[in-house]
C-alpha positions as CSV (number, residue, x, y, z in Angstrom):
1,X,2.0,-27.6,7.8
2,X,-0.3,-24.7,8.6
3,X,1.0,-21.2,7.7
4,X,0.7,-18.5,10.4
5,X,-2.1,-16.0,9.7
6,X,0.4,-13.1,9.0
7,X,2.1,-15.2,6.3
8,X,-1.2,-16.2,4.8
9,X,-2.3,-12.6,4.8
10,X,0.9,-11.6,3.1
11,X,0.5,-14.3,0.4
12,X,-3.1,-13.2,-0.1
13,X,-2.1,-9.6,-0.5
14,X,0.6,-10.5,-3.0
15,X,-1.6,-12.7,-5.2
16,X,-4.4,-10.1,-5.1
17,X,-1.9,-7.4,-6.0
18,X,-0.5,-9.5,-8.9
19,X,-4.0,-10.1,-10.3
20,X,-4.9,-6.4,-10.3
21,X,-1.3,-5.5,-11.3
22,X,-1.6,-7.6,-14.5
23,X,-4.7,-5.6,-15.5
24,X,-2.9,-2.3,-14.7
25,X,0.0,-3.4,-16.9
26,X,-2.4,-3.8,-19.8
27,X,-3.6,-0.3,-19.3
28,X,-0.1,1.0,-19.1
29,X,0.7,-1.1,-22.2
30,X,-2.1,0.7,-24.0
31,X,-0.6,4.0,-23.0
32,X,2.8,2.8,-24.3
33,X,1.4,2.0,-27.7
34,X,-0.5,5.3,-27.8
35,X,2.8,7.1,-27.1
36,X,4.6,5.2,-29.8
37,X,1.8,5.9,-32.3
38,X,2.0,9.6,-31.4
39,X,5.7,9.9,-31.6
40,X,6.1,7.9,-34.8
41,X,3.2,9.6,-36.5
42,X,4.7,13.0,-35.6
43,X,8.1,11.9,-37.0
44,X,6.4,10.8,-40.3
45,X,4.5,14.1,-40.5
46,X,7.7,16.1,-39.8
47,X,9.6,14.1,-42.5
48,X,6.8,14.7,-45.0
49,X,6.8,18.4,-44.2
50,X,10.6,18.6,-44.8
51,X,10.2,16.7,-48.1
52,X,7.8,19.3,-49.2
53,X,9.6,22.4,-47.8
54,X,13.2,21.4,-48.6
55,X,13.3,18.7,-51.3
56,X,16.7,19.7,-52.5
57,X,18.2,18.5,-49.2
58,X,16.8,15.0,-49.8
59,X,17.8,14.9,-53.5
60,X,21.4,15.6,-52.5
61,X,21.4,13.0,-49.8
62,X,19.8,10.3,-51.9
63,X,21.8,11.2,-55.1
64,X,18.7,11.8,-57.2
65,X,16.8,8.7,-56.1
66,X,14.2,10.8,-54.1
67,X,11.2,9.2,-55.8
68,X,12.2,5.7,-54.7
69,X,12.9,6.9,-51.2
70,X,9.4,8.6,-50.9
71,X,7.6,5.4,-52.1
72,X,9.7,3.1,-49.8
73,X,9.4,5.5,-46.8
74,X,5.6,5.8,-47.3
75,X,5.1,2.0,-47.5
76,X,7.3,1.4,-44.4
77,X,5.6,4.1,-42.4
78,X,2.1,2.8,-43.3
79,X,3.1,-0.8,-42.3
80,X,4.5,0.4,-39.0
81,X,1.4,2.4,-38.1
82,X,-0.8,-0.6,-39.1
83,X,1.2,-2.9,-36.8
84,X,0.9,-0.5,-33.8
85,X,-2.8,0.1,-34.4
86,X,-3.4,-3.6,-34.6
87,X,-1.6,-4.1,-31.3
88,X,-3.6,-1.2,-29.8
89,X,-6.9,-2.9,-30.8
90,X,-5.8,-6.2,-29.3
91,X,-4.9,-4.6,-26.0
92,X,-8.1,-2.7,-25.8
93,X,-10.1,-5.8,-26.3
94,X,-8.2,-7.6,-23.6
95,X,-8.8,-4.8,-21.2
96,X,-12.6,-4.7,-21.9
97,X,-12.7,-8.5,-21.4
98,X,-10.6,-8.3,-18.2
99,X,-8.1,-10.7,-19.8
100,X,-4.3,-10.6,-19.5
101,X,-1.8,-11.2,-22.3
102,X,0.4,-14.3,-22.2
103,X,4.1,-13.7,-21.6
104,X,5.2,-15.2,-24.9
105,X,3.0,-12.7,-26.8
106,X,4.5,-9.9,-24.8
107,X,8.0,-11.0,-25.8
108,X,6.9,-11.3,-29.4
109,X,5.4,-7.9,-29.3
110,X,8.6,-6.5,-27.8
111,X,10.7,-8.2,-30.5
112,X,8.5,-6.9,-33.4
113,X,8.4,-3.3,-32.0
114,X,12.1,-3.1,-31.3
115,X,12.9,-4.4,-34.8
116,X,11.1,-1.4,-36.4
117,X,14.2,0.9,-36.2
118,X,16.3,-2.0,-37.5
119,X,13.9,-2.5,-40.5
120,X,14.0,1.3,-41.0
121,X,17.8,1.3,-41.2
122,X,17.8,-1.7,-43.6
123,X,15.4,0.2,-45.9
124,X,17.6,3.3,-45.6
125,X,20.7,1.3,-46.4
126,X,19.5,0.7,-49.9
127,X,19.8,4.4,-50.5
128,X,22.5,5.5,-48.0
129,X,24.7,2.5,-47.4
130,X,26.7,2.8,-44.1
131,X,25.2,6.3,-43.6
132,X,22.0,4.5,-42.6
133,X,23.6,3.8,-39.2
134,X,23.7,7.5,-38.5
135,X,20.1,8.4,-39.5
136,X,17.5,9.3,-36.9
137,X,16.2,5.7,-37.0
138,X,19.0,4.6,-34.7
139,X,17.7,7.0,-32.0
140,X,14.3,5.3,-32.0
141,X,15.8,2.3,-30.1
142,X,16.1,4.2,-26.8
143,X,12.4,5.3,-27.2
144,X,11.3,1.7,-27.3
145,X,13.5,0.7,-24.4
146,X,12.3,3.5,-22.2
147,X,8.7,2.9,-23.0
148,X,9.2,-0.8,-22.1
149,X,9.3,0.4,-18.5
150,X,5.5,0.8,-18.7
151,X,5.2,-3.0,-19.0
152,X,6.6,-3.1,-15.4
153,X,8.5,-6.3,-16.2
154,X,12.2,-6.6,-15.7
155,X,12.7,-9.5,-18.2
156,X,10.8,-7.6,-20.9
157,X,12.9,-4.5,-20.4
158,X,16.2,-6.4,-20.6
159,X,14.9,-8.3,-23.6
160,X,14.0,-5.1,-25.4
161,X,17.5,-3.7,-24.7
162,X,19.1,-7.0,-25.8
163,X,17.1,-7.0,-29.1
164,X,18.0,-3.4,-29.8
165,X,21.7,-3.9,-29.0
166,X,22.1,-7.2,-30.9
167,X,20.2,-6.1,-34.0
168,X,22.2,-2.8,-34.2
169,X,25.6,-4.6,-33.9
170,X,24.6,-7.2,-36.5
171,X,23.4,-4.5,-38.8
172,X,26.6,-2.6,-38.3
173,X,28.7,-5.7,-39.1
174,X,26.9,-5.9,-42.5
175,X,26.8,-2.2,-43.4
176,X,30.4,-1.2,-42.5
177,X,31.5,-3.1,-45.6
178,X,29.0,-1.2,-47.8
179,X,30.4,0.9,-50.7
180,X,29.7,4.2,-48.9
181,X,31.8,3.2,-46.0
182,X,35.0,4.5,-47.4
183,X,34.0,8.1,-47.0
184,X,33.0,7.8,-43.4
185,X,35.4,9.0,-40.7
186,X,37.6,6.1,-39.5
187,X,36.4,6.3,-35.9
188,X,32.8,6.1,-37.0
189,X,33.6,3.4,-39.5
190,X,35.3,1.1,-37.0
191,X,33.3,-1.8,-35.6
192,X,34.2,-0.9,-31.9
193,X,32.3,2.3,-32.2
194,X,29.1,0.4,-33.2
195,X,29.8,-2.4,-30.7
196,X,29.9,0.2,-27.9
197,X,26.6,1.7,-29.1
198,X,25.0,-1.7,-29.1
199,X,26.3,-2.4,-25.6
200,X,24.9,1.0,-24.4
201,X,21.5,0.1,-25.9
202,X,21.6,-3.2,-24.0
203,X,22.7,-1.5,-20.8
204,X,19.8,1.0,-21.2
205,X,17.4,-2.0,-21.2
206,X,19.0,-3.5,-18.1
207,X,18.9,-0.2,-16.2
208,X,15.3,0.4,-17.3
209,X,14.4,-3.1,-16.1
210,X,16.1,-2.6,-12.7
211,X,14.2,0.7,-12.2
212,X,11.0,-1.1,-13.2
213,X,11.6,-3.8,-10.7
214,X,12.2,-1.3,-7.9
215,X,9.0,0.5,-8.9
216,X,7.1,-2.8,-8.7
217,X,8.6,-3.8,-5.4
218,X,8.0,-0.4,-3.8
219,X,4.5,-0.3,-5.1
220,X,3.8,-3.8,-3.7
221,X,5.4,-2.7,-0.4
222,X,3.3,0.4,-0.2
223,X,0.2,-1.8,-0.9
224,X,1.2,-4.1,1.9
225,X,1.8,-1.2,4.3
226,X,-1.6,0.2,3.6
227,X,-3.2,-3.3,4.0
228,X,-1.3,-3.8,7.3
229,X,-2.5,-0.5,8.5
230,X,-6.1,-1.4,7.5
231,X,-5.7,-4.7,9.2
232,X,-4.6,-3.1,12.4
233,X,-7.4,-0.5,12.1
234,X,-10.0,-3.3,11.5
235,X,-8.6,-5.3,14.4
236,X,-8.6,-2.5,16.9
237,X,-11.4,-0.4,15.5
238,X,-11.2,3.3,15.1
239,X,-10.4,3.8,18.8
240,X,-6.6,3.5,18.8
241,X,-4.7,6.7,19.2
242,X,-2.4,7.8,16.3
243,X,0.6,7.3,18.7
244,X,-0.4,3.7,19.4
245,X,-1.1,3.1,15.7
246,X,2.3,4.3,14.7
247,X,3.9,2.0,17.3
248,X,1.9,-0.9,16.1
249,X,3.0,-0.2,12.5
250,X,6.6,0.2,13.6
251,X,6.9,-2.8,16.0
252,X,4.4,-5.1,14.2
253,X,3.5,-7.1,17.3
254,X,2.5,-10.7,16.9
255,X,-1.3,-10.6,17.1
256,X,-1.7,-14.3,17.6
257,X,-3.0,-15.6,21.0
258,X,-0.5,-15.1,23.8
259,X,-0.5,-14.6,27.6
260,X,0.1,-11.1,28.8
261,X,-0.3,-9.2,32.0
262,X,-2.9,-6.5,31.5
263,X,-5.0,-4.0,33.4
264,X,-8.7,-4.1,32.4
265,X,-11.1,-1.3,32.8
266,X,-14.9,-1.5,32.7
267,X,-16.9,1.7,32.5
268,X,-20.7,2.0,32.8
269,X,-23.0,5.0,32.6
270,X,-25.5,4.9,35.5
271,X,-29.3,4.8,35.0
272,X,-28.8,4.7,31.2
273,X,-31.8,2.4,30.7
274,X,-34.1,4.9,32.4
275,X,-32.6,7.7,30.5
276,X,-33.0,6.0,27.1
277,X,-36.6,4.9,27.5
278,X,-37.7,8.5,27.9
279,X,-35.9,9.9,24.9
280,X,-35.7,9.6,21.1
281,X,-33.0,7.3,19.7
282,X,-31.2,10.2,18.1
283,X,-31.0,12.1,21.4
284,X,-29.6,9.0,23.1
285,X,-26.9,8.6,20.4
286,X,-26.0,12.3,20.7
287,X,-25.7,11.9,24.5
288,X,-23.5,8.8,24.2
289,X,-21.2,10.4,21.6
290,X,-20.8,13.6,23.7
291,X,-19.4,11.3,26.5
292,X,-17.5,8.8,24.5
293,X,-15.7,11.4,22.5
294,X,-13.6,12.7,25.4
295,X,-13.5,9.3,27.2
296,X,-11.9,7.6,24.2
297,X,-9.4,10.4,23.9
298,X,-8.4,10.1,27.6
299,X,-8.0,6.3,27.3
300,X,-5.9,6.6,24.2
301,X,-3.7,9.3,25.7
302,X,-3.0,7.0,28.6
303,X,-1.9,4.2,26.3
304,X,-5.1,2.2,26.5
305,X,-7.1,0.6,23.8
306,X,-10.9,0.5,23.6
307,X,-11.6,-3.2,23.2
308,X,-15.3,-3.1,22.8
309,X,-18.4,-1.0,23.4
310,X,-21.1,-2.3,25.7
311,X,-24.0,0.0,24.8
312,X,-23.9,2.2,27.8
313,X,-20.2,1.7,28.5
314,X,-17.0,0.1,27.3
315,X,-14.2,-2.2,28.1
316,X,-10.6,-0.8,27.8
317,X,-7.3,-2.6,28.0
318,X,-4.0,-1.3,29.2
319,X,-0.9,-3.4,28.4
320,X,-2.0,-5.1,25.2
321,X,-1.0,-5.3,22.4
322,X,1.7,-2.9,23.6
323,X,2.8,-2.0,27.1
324,X,4.9,0.8,28.5
325,X,5.4,-1.0,31.9
326,X,2.9,1.2,33.8
327,X,-0.4,-0.4,32.8
328,X,-2.1,-0.2,36.2
329,X,-1.0,3.4,36.7
330,X,-2.2,4.3,33.2
331,X,-5.6,2.7,33.9
332,X,-6.1,4.5,37.2
333,X,-5.0,7.8,35.9
334,X,-7.3,7.5,32.9
335,X,-10.2,6.5,35.2
336,X,-9.6,9.5,37.5
337,X,-9.4,11.9,34.5
338,X,-12.6,10.5,33.0
339,X,-14.4,11.1,36.3
340,X,-13.0,14.6,36.6
341,X,-13.9,15.4,33.0
342,X,-17.5,14.2,33.4
343,X,-17.9,16.5,36.4
344,X,-16.5,19.4,34.4
345,X,-18.7,18.8,31.4
346,X,-21.9,18.5,33.6
347,X,-21.0,21.7,35.4
348,X,-20.5,23.5,32.1
349,X,-23.8,22.2,30.8
350,X,-22.2,20.4,27.9
351,X,-23.8,17.1,28.9
352,X,-26.8,16.1,30.9
353,X,-26.2,15.2,34.6
354,X,-24.3,12.0,34.4
355,X,-22.7,9.5,36.8
356,X,-20.4,6.7,35.8
357,X,-18.9,3.6,37.5
358,X,-15.5,2.3,36.7
359,X,-13.8,-1.0,37.8
360,X,-10.2,-1.9,37.4
361,X,-8.5,-5.3,37.8
362,X,-5.0,-6.5,36.7
363,X,-3.7,-10.0,35.9
364,X,-2.8,-12.5,33.3
365,X,-5.0,-12.9,30.2
366,X,-4.9,-14.4,26.8
367,X,-4.8,-11.7,24.1
368,X,-4.8,-12.0,20.4
369,X,-6.6,-11.7,17.1
370,X,-9.4,-14.2,17.1
371,X,-11.9,-15.1,14.3
372,X,-11.9,-16.3,10.8
373,X,-10.4,-15.1,7.5
374,X,-13.6,-13.1,6.9
375,X,-13.7,-11.4,10.2
376,X,-11.1,-11.1,13.0
377,X,-11.2,-9.2,16.3
378,X,-8.6,-8.4,18.8
379,X,-9.8,-9.6,22.2
380,X,-8.8,-10.2,25.8
381,X,-10.0,-13.4,27.5
382,X,-9.5,-14.6,31.0
383,X,-10.6,-14.3,34.6
384,X,-9.1,-10.8,34.8
385,X,-11.8,-9.6,32.4
386,X,-14.7,-11.2,34.3
387,X,-13.5,-9.9,37.6
388,X,-13.0,-6.4,36.3
389,X,-16.6,-6.4,35.1
390,X,-17.8,-7.7,38.5
391,X,-15.8,-5.0,40.3
392,X,-17.4,-2.3,38.2
393,X,-20.9,-3.5,39.2
394,X,-20.0,-3.2,42.9
395,X,-20.0,0.6,42.5
396,X,-23.8,0.4,42.7
397,X,-23.6,-1.4,46.0
398,X,-21.1,0.9,47.6
399,X,-22.3,4.2,45.9
400,X,-18.8,4.7,44.6
401,X,-17.5,5.6,41.1
402,X,-14.0,4.0,40.9
403,X,-13.1,0.6,42.5
404,X,-9.9,-1.3,42.0
405,X,-8.8,-4.8,43.0
406,X,-6.0,-5.6,45.4
407,X,-3.8,-6.6,42.5
408,X,-4.0,-3.1,41.1
409,X,-3.4,-1.5,44.5
410,X,-0.3,-3.8,45.1
411,X,1.1,-2.9,41.7
412,X,0.8,0.8,42.4
413,X,1.7,0.6,46.1
414,X,2.4,4.2,47.3
415,X,1.5,5.9,44.0
416,X,-2.2,6.2,45.0
417,X,-3.0,9.0,47.6
418,X,-6.6,8.3,48.7
419,X,-7.5,4.6,48.8
420,X,-10.3,3.3,51.0
421,X,-10.4,-0.4,51.8
422,X,-13.8,-1.9,51.2
423,X,-13.0,-5.2,52.8
424,X,-13.4,-8.7,51.5
425,X,-16.3,-8.8,49.1
426,X,-18.0,-11.8,47.5
427,X,-18.8,-11.3,43.8
428,X,-21.2,-13.3,41.7
429,X,-19.6,-16.4,40.0
430,X,-16.6,-16.6,42.5
431,X,-16.4,-18.7,45.6
432,X,-13.6,-16.8,47.2
433,X,-14.0,-13.2,48.4
434,X,-11.8,-10.5,47.0
435,X,-10.3,-7.4,48.5
436,X,-11.7,-4.2,47.0
437,X,-10.5,-0.6,47.3
438,X,-12.3,2.6,46.6
439,X,-10.4,5.4,44.8
440,X,-13.4,7.7,44.0
């Protein structure tokens, strides 16, 4: 079963995003470790400063066993820093090699890191007993949980919260029977108090994971919206008005091949070849840009789309990919305004003396995004396109500037004021003659 192009594109966007996302997670993981190192190093430095400035406070708290605490605290702090530095080195190497970290290693890392406060309280329990549950070490759990958000992985966030909650509750079960427990207030000594704290730690992990998941989804969605906008821009070029672009983004029309009734405009600048052969290429480009700038704006404003440039002219489509139900009227109004604007610009001296020819025809055509995965183009195919091109060329024969087909005239009926019948005309490539009308 062949997937539609839009679905293939979405899958491609998602997989490309996941690949780049995995590398970005490594970079945010490195940031997370750096934050942990900074916070824990600052905590160790602050504790050491307090030991020096107010040793009597610690002697009282540890009942004279200050020396043992200093040695144990120093060894534990050094081991913690070594573990985090080792993890930082490993992540940095992975980033430099553009390699990701397997999921089981991420879970192992989360388990080891989240167990640091637990280990700290176990060490503290040898000196403080139950009071160890109320030391600053217990407040380190939320730090690890919050920073797990930088992994941008729902499961890792929930796992971190679960490890923190379970380890704290199990440690509380052991320590509430310690000898020092008897002097603790009953409400703090009771197991429900510690069970609630453990649950809140787990809940923090779940909430962090949900927030992380939303960030990931919204980031991916933003990436897809940008890619969709770029796809539409690549498909229609830079010549779609902001209004049409917004409608395309909102409605997201199916750009696969389909039959639509459209009005096709062909515009040609008269005597361009003669003009170009006598001037430098830069002067020719400047001349074309001075004309196309306002012509494109007029077509866009009348809900048309510039489908392709033809060197000294262009082809525009009214009614595809979006239609407001007045495609022929929009085409004629745009053509009339272009002719009027050319006369004004020539009279003002903004452009060199210029004469253009425009042909309009309406009918059914096949429209859609055609091409390959490397390059696609929105195009309009059908007899309506060929005939519109032939009608435009008849301007040279009749000395006119704007010719329309009978199909356009019938669609507009009384909405056109001055229309001159040109009779039945044979055009190259067609056996039957067609009725042509001059508007200007």
